N, CA, C and O atoms as CSV, one atom per row, in Angstrom:
chain,resi,resn,atom,element,x,y,z
A,1,MET,N,N,8.814,21.983,-8.812
A,1,MET,CA,C,9.749,21.580,-7.798
A,1,MET,C,C,9.509,20.102,-7.509
A,1,MET,O,O,8.376,19.653,-7.337
A,2,SER,N,N,10.606,19.368,-7.463
A,2,SER,CA,C,10.483,17.937,-7.190
A,2,SER,C,C,10.304,17.693,-5.691
A,2,SER,O,O,10.483,18.594,-4.872
A,3,ILE,N,N,9.952,16.475,-5.358
A,3,ILE,CA,C,9.741,16.137,-3.957
A,3,ILE,C,C,11.048,16.212,-3.171
A,3,ILE,O,O,11.049,16.551,-1.987
A,4,THR,N,N,12.164,15.894,-3.835
A,4,THR,CA,C,13.463,15.974,-3.175
A,4,THR,C,C,13.823,17.421,-2.879
A,4,THR,O,O,14.298,17.732,-1.787
A,5,GLN,N,N,13.601,18.305,-3.842
A,5,GLN,CA,C,13.885,19.718,-3.629
A,5,GLN,C,C,13.008,20.287,-2.514
A,5,GLN,O,O,13.477,21.074,-1.693
A,6,GLN,N,N,11.745,19.892,-2.486
A,6,GLN,CA,C,10.846,20.367,-1.438
A,6,GLN,C,C,11.310,19.882,-0.069
A,6,GLN,O,O,11.273,20.628,0.910
A,7,HIS,N,N,11.746,18.629,-0.009
A,7,HIS,CA,C,12.240,18.082,1.259
A,7,HIS,C,C,13.479,18.844,1.723
A,7,HIS,O,O,13.591,19.184,2.901
A,8,LEU,N,N,14.405,19.114,0.809
A,8,LEU,CA,C,15.605,19.861,1.179
A,8,LEU,C,C,15.255,21.263,1.658
A,8,LEU,O,O,15.846,21.747,2.623
A,9,LEU,N,N,14.314,21.917,1.007
A,9,LEU,CA,C,13.889,23.252,1.423
A,9,LEU,C,C,13.238,23.212,2.804
A,9,LEU,O,O,13.519,24.069,3.642
A,10,ASP,N,N,12.371,22.225,3.052
A,10,ASP,CA,C,11.730,22.085,4.357
A,10,ASP,C,C,12.757,21.789,5.455
A,10,ASP,O,O,12.645,22.298,6.570
A,11,THR,N,N,13.757,20.964,5.133
A,11,THR,CA,C,14.809,20.649,6.099
A,11,THR,C,C,15.618,21.902,6.433
A,11,THR,O,O,15.924,22.160,7.597
A,12,TYR,N,N,15.956,22.668,5.413
A,12,TYR,CA,C,16.705,23.909,5.619
A,12,TYR,C,C,15.911,24.888,6.503
A,12,TYR,O,O,16.460,25.485,7.428
A,13,ARG,N,N,14.644,25.037,6.209
A,13,ARG,CA,C,13.803,25.938,7.010
A,13,ARG,C,C,13.697,25.465,8.451
A,13,ARG,O,O,13.751,26.273,9.378
A,14,ALA,N,N,13.546,24.159,8.643
A,14,ALA,CA,C,13.432,23.617,9.993
A,14,ALA,C,C,14.721,23.850,10.781
A,14,ALA,O,O,14.673,24.210,11.957
A,15,LEU,N,N,15.857,23.649,10.143
A,15,LEU,CA,C,17.125,23.871,10.825
A,15,LEU,C,C,17.316,25.342,11.182
A,15,LEU,O,O,17.820,25.656,12.260
A,16,ARG,N,N,16.920,26.240,10.290
A,16,ARG,CA,C,17.053,27.680,10.554
A,16,ARG,C,C,16.148,28.132,11.697
A,16,ARG,O,O,16.498,29.034,12.457
A,17,LEU,N,N,14.977,27.494,11.810
A,17,LEU,CA,C,14.031,27.877,12.857
A,17,LEU,C,C,14.217,27.077,14.144
A,17,LEU,O,O,13.517,27.316,15.128
A,18,GLY,N,N,15.156,26.126,14.141
A,18,GLY,CA,C,15.407,25.320,15.325
A,18,GLY,C,C,14.354,24.258,15.563
A,18,GLY,O,O,14.153,23.833,16.701
A,19,GLU,N,N,13.689,23.827,14.527
A,19,GLU,CA,C,12.651,22.795,14.639
A,19,GLU,C,C,13.205,21.448,14.208
A,19,GLU,O,O,14.320,21.350,13.695
A,20,ILE,N,N,12.418,20.430,14.423
A,20,ILE,CA,C,12.797,19.082,14.001
A,20,ILE,C,C,12.635,18.984,12.486
A,20,ILE,O,O,11.658,19.471,11.916
A,21,ALA,N,N,13.619,18.339,11.844
A,21,ALA,CA,C,13.557,18.166,10.389
A,21,ALA,C,C,12.439,17.184,10.035
A,21,ALA,O,O,12.194,16.238,10.783
A,22,PRO,N,N,11.762,17.396,8.910
A,22,PRO,CA,C,10.694,16.469,8.500
A,22,PRO,C,C,11.288,15.137,8.046
A,22,PRO,O,O,12.454,15.081,7.655
A,23,PRO,N,N,10.494,14.063,8.097
A,23,PRO,CA,C,11.005,12.764,7.648
A,23,PRO,C,C,11.250,12.777,6.145
A,23,PRO,O,O,10.620,13.524,5.396
A,24,ALA,N,N,12.169,11.943,5.736
A,24,ALA,CA,C,12.495,11.849,4.310
A,24,ALA,C,C,11.295,11.314,3.536
A,24,ALA,O,O,10.493,10.563,4.090
A,25,PRO,N,N,11.159,11.687,2.260
A,25,PRO,CA,C,10.053,11.161,1.452
A,25,PRO,C,C,10.135,9.634,1.352
A,25,PRO,O,O,11.192,9.073,1.064
A,26,GLY,N,N,9.017,8.987,1.591
A,26,GLY,CA,C,8.957,7.531,1.502
A,26,GLY,C,C,9.348,6.823,2.779
A,26,GLY,O,O,9.403,5.594,2.805
A,27,ALA,N,N,9.623,7.571,3.847
A,27,ALA,CA,C,10.074,6.953,5.093
A,27,ALA,C,C,8.976,6.111,5.745
A,27,ALA,O,O,9.287,5.152,6.452
A,28,HIS,N,N,7.726,6.435,5.531
A,28,HIS,CA,C,6.626,5.738,6.195
A,28,HIS,C,C,5.718,5.009,5.207
A,28,HIS,O,O,4.567,4.715,5.529
A,29,ASP,N,N,6.217,4.720,4.025
A,29,ASP,CA,C,5.385,4.080,3.008
A,29,ASP,C,C,4.885,2.706,3.442
A,29,ASP,O,O,3.719,2.377,3.224
A,30,ARG,N,N,5.741,1.912,4.043
A,30,ARG,CA,C,5.324,0.565,4.451
A,30,ARG,C,C,4.223,0.625,5.499
A,30,ARG,O,O,3.266,-0.148,5.449
A,31,GLN,N,N,4.360,1.532,6.432
A,31,GLN,CA,C,3.341,1.665,7.471
A,31,GLN,C,C,2.009,2.096,6.865
A,31,GLN,O,O,0.954,1.605,7.267
A,32,VAL,N,N,2.055,3.002,5.909
A,32,VAL,CA,C,0.827,3.472,5.263
A,32,VAL,C,C,0.155,2.326,4.517
A,32,VAL,O,O,-1.066,2.183,4.582
A,33,VAL,N,N,0.926,1.514,3.814
A,33,VAL,CA,C,0.355,0.388,3.072
A,33,VAL,C,C,-0.261,-0.634,4.032
A,33,VAL,O,O,-1.337,-1.167,3.759
A,34,ARG,N,N,0.414,-0.910,5.154
A,34,ARG,CA,C,-0.152,-1.841,6.137
A,34,ARG,C,C,-1.474,-1.326,6.694
A,34,ARG,O,O,-2.434,-2.085,6.825
A,35,GLU,N,N,-1.521,-0.035,7.021
A,35,GLU,CA,C,-2.753,0.528,7.566
A,35,GLU,C,C,-3.868,0.520,6.525
A,35,GLU,O,O,-5.023,0.253,6.855
A,36,TRP,N,N,-3.529,0.810,5.280
A,36,TRP,CA,C,-4.525,0.792,4.206
A,36,TRP,C,C,-5.069,-0.628,4.026
A,36,TRP,O,O,-6.273,-0.815,3.853
A,37,ARG,N,N,-4.183,-1.625,4.067
A,37,ARG,CA,C,-4.606,-3.017,3.910
A,37,ARG,C,C,-5.507,-3.447,5.062
A,37,ARG,O,O,-6.520,-4.113,4.848
A,38,ALA,N,N,-5.139,-3.067,6.279
A,38,ALA,CA,C,-5.955,-3.419,7.441
A,38,ALA,C,C,-7.328,-2.759,7.358
A,38,ALA,O,O,-8.337,-3.382,7.688
A,39,ASP,N,N,-7.371,-1.512,6.922
A,39,ASP,CA,C,-8.654,-0.815,6.789
A,39,ASP,C,C,-9.521,-1.477,5.721
A,39,ASP,O,O,-10.730,-1.631,5.899
A,40,ARG,N,N,-8.898,-1.865,4.617
A,40,ARG,CA,C,-9.641,-2.523,3.539
A,40,ARG,C,C,-10.230,-3.848,4.018
A,40,ARG,O,O,-11.375,-4.171,3.702
A,41,ARG,N,N,-9.444,-4.619,4.784
A,41,ARG,CA,C,-9.950,-5.888,5.321
A,41,ARG,C,C,-11.082,-5.650,6.303
A,41,ARG,O,O,-12.076,-6.377,6.296
A,42,PHE,N,N,-10.940,-4.640,7.147
A,42,PHE,CA,C,-11.979,-4.315,8.115
A,42,PHE,C,C,-13.282,-3.963,7.401
A,42,PHE,O,O,-14.349,-4.452,7.773
A,43,ARG,N,N,-13.195,-3.117,6.378
A,43,ARG,CA,C,-14.397,-2.725,5.635
A,43,ARG,C,C,-15.033,-3.917,4.934
A,43,ARG,O,O,-16.257,-3.989,4.823
A,44,ALA,N,N,-14.212,-4.856,4.457
A,44,ALA,CA,C,-14.754,-6.053,3.808
A,44,ALA,C,C,-15.530,-6.898,4.810
A,44,ALA,O,O,-16.605,-7.405,4.492
A,45,VAL,N,N,-14.997,-7.052,6.011
A,45,VAL,CA,C,-15.677,-7.849,7.035
A,45,VAL,C,C,-16.981,-7.189,7.445
A,45,VAL,O,O,-17.999,-7.865,7.595
A,46,VAL,N,N,-16.960,-5.875,7.628
A,46,VAL,CA,C,-18.169,-5.154,8.031
A,46,VAL,C,C,-19.239,-5.267,6.945
A,46,VAL,O,O,-20.430,-5.338,7.249
A,47,ALA,N,N,-18.814,-5.282,5.674
A,47,ALA,CA,C,-19.760,-5.375,4.564
A,47,ALA,C,C,-20.214,-6.813,4.306
A,47,ALA,O,O,-21.086,-7.048,3.470
A,48,GLY,N,N,-19.622,-7.777,5.024
A,48,GLY,CA,C,-20.037,-9.165,4.854
A,48,GLY,C,C,-19.339,-9.886,3.724
A,48,GLY,O,O,-19.822,-10.919,3.260
A,49,ARG,N,N,-18.210,-9.365,3.271
A,49,ARG,CA,C,-17.424,-10.013,2.216
A,49,ARG,C,C,-16.230,-10.711,2.841
A,49,ARG,O,O,-15.845,-10.377,3.962
A,50,PRO,N,N,-15.628,-11.680,2.140
A,50,PRO,CA,C,-14.433,-12.318,2.683
A,50,PRO,C,C,-13.287,-11.300,2.764
A,50,PRO,O,O,-13.119,-10.476,1.866
A,51,ALA,N,N,-12.513,-11.364,3.832
A,51,ALA,CA,C,-11.455,-10.379,4.053
A,51,ALA,C,C,-10.179,-10.725,3.315
A,51,ALA,O,O,-9.384,-9.833,3.019
A,52,GLN,N,N,-9.961,-11.991,3.009
A,52,GLN,CA,C,-8.728,-12.388,2.345
A,52,GLN,C,C,-9.028,-13.290,1.171
A,52,GLN,O,O,-10.049,-13.976,1.138
A,53,GLY,N,N,-8.118,-13.279,0.201
A,53,GLY,CA,C,-8.215,-14.174,-0.937
A,53,GLY,C,C,-9.154,-13.712,-2.035
A,53,GLY,O,O,-9.509,-14.495,-2.916
A,54,ARG,N,N,-9.564,-12.441,-1.993
A,54,ARG,CA,C,-10.531,-11.981,-2.999
A,54,ARG,C,C,-9.907,-11.900,-4.389
A,54,ARG,O,O,-10.564,-12.226,-5.378
A,55,ILE,N,N,-8.662,-11.475,-4.476
A,55,ILE,CA,C,-8.014,-11.349,-5.789
A,55,ILE,C,C,-7.790,-12.723,-6.402
A,55,ILE,O,O,-8.077,-12.939,-7.579
A,56,ARG,N,N,-7.276,-13.651,-5.601
A,56,ARG,CA,C,-7.031,-15.002,-6.113
A,56,ARG,C,C,-8.336,-15.661,-6.556
A,56,ARG,O,O,-8.373,-16.346,-7.579
A,57,ARG,N,N,-9.402,-15.454,-5.788
A,57,ARG,CA,C,-10.697,-16.027,-6.136
A,57,ARG,C,C,-11.222,-15.422,-7.437
A,57,ARG,O,O,-11.777,-16.137,-8.272
A,58,ALA,N,N,-11.051,-14.107,-7.616
A,58,ALA,CA,C,-11.513,-13.457,-8.852
A,58,ALA,C,C,-10.703,-13.939,-10.044
A,58,ALA,O,O,-11.263,-14.184,-11.113
A,59,LEU,N,N,-9.398,-14.078,-9.877
A,59,LEU,CA,C,-8.572,-14.560,-10.985
A,59,LEU,C,C,-8.896,-16.002,-11.340
A,59,LEU,O,O,-8.843,-16.385,-12.508
A,60,SER,N,N,-9.230,-16.800,-10.335
A,60,SER,CA,C,-9.552,-18.199,-10.618
A,60,SER,C,C,-10.830,-18.316,-11.442
A,60,SER,O,O,-11.005,-19.289,-12.176
A,61,ARG,N,N,-11.716,-17.345,-11.328
A,61,ARG,CA,C,-12.940,-17.370,-12.149
A,61,ARG,C,C,-12.628,-17.020,-13.597
A,61,ARG,O,O,-13.285,-17.520,-14.510
A,62,TRP,N,N,-11.633,-16.167,-13.815
A,62,TRP,CA,C,-11.335,-15.707,-15.174
A,62,TRP,C,C,-10.359,-16.612,-15.917
A,62,TRP,O,O,-10.481,-16.788,-17.129
A,63,LEU,N,N,-9.392,-17.187,-15.204
A,63,LEU,CA,C,-8.374,-18.002,-15.860
A,63,LEU,C,C,-8.878,-19.423,-16.032
A,63,LEU,O,O,-9.580,-19.940,-15.164
A,64,PRO,N,N,-8.526,-20.064,-17.147
A,64,PRO,CA,C,-8.966,-21.440,-17.351
A,64,PRO,C,C,-8.246,-22.377,-16.381
A,64,PRO,O,O,-7.065,-22.202,-16.084
A,65,HIS,N,N,-8.979,-23.363,-15.901
A,65,HIS,CA,C,-8.408,-24.345,-14.988
A,65,HIS,C,C,-7.858,-25.511,-15.790
A,65,HIS,O,O,-8.484,-25.931,-16.763
A,66,PRO,N,N,-6.707,-26.043,-15.410
A,66,PRO,CA,C,-6.180,-27.227,-16.111
A,66,PRO,C,C,-7.071,-28.431,-15.834
A,66,PRO,O,O,-7.505,-28.655,-14.704
A,67,ARG,N,N,-7.330,-29.186,-16.867
A,67,ARG,CA,C,-8.159,-30.379,-16.715
A,67,ARG,C,C,-7.339,-31.511,-16.134
A,67,ARG,O,O,-6.157,-31.638,-16.454
A,68,PRO,N,N,-7.935,-32.337,-15.289
A,68,PRO,CA,C,-7.204,-33.470,-14.741
A,68,PRO,C,C,-6.814,-34.430,-15.846
A,68,PRO,O,O,-7.637,-34.762,-16.698
A,69,GLY,N,N,-5.566,-34.880,-15.843
A,69,GLY,CA,C,-5.102,-35.842,-16.837
A,69,GLY,C,C,-4.657,-35.206,-18.149
A,69,GLY,O,O,-4.148,-35.915,-19.017
A,70,ALA,N,N,-4.826,-33.914,-18.323
A,70,ALA,CA,C,-4.399,-33.253,-19.557
A,70,ALA,C,C,-2.899,-33.004,-19.500
A,70,ALA,O,O,-2.359,-32.626,-18.460
A,71,THR,N,N,-2.240,-33.218,-20.621
A,71,THR,CA,C,-0.793,-32.970,-20.702
A,71,THR,C,C,-0.552,-31.704,-21.497
A,71,THR,O,O,-1.375,-31.284,-22.310
A,72,ARG,N,N,0.569,-31.124,-21.244
A,72,ARG,CA,C,0.894,-29.859,-21.942
A,72,ARG,C,C,1.780,-30.074,-23.104
A,72,ARG,O,O,2.141,-29.118,-23.790
């Protein structure tokens, strides 16, 4: 059963029982991502690591830097 079919079945059951229909799939995805990001930053600070810019800093170590005065 797909997530859409499950949602439709849950909505039908809720309406038959006089309950509130469940939220649509993906309705709170942005909020979940924001909370996950905030938790990750909090854990980084508690562990003594920088809270922001970790990906860019890691990529800068792996990617070659352009030399000053070099032409492409």
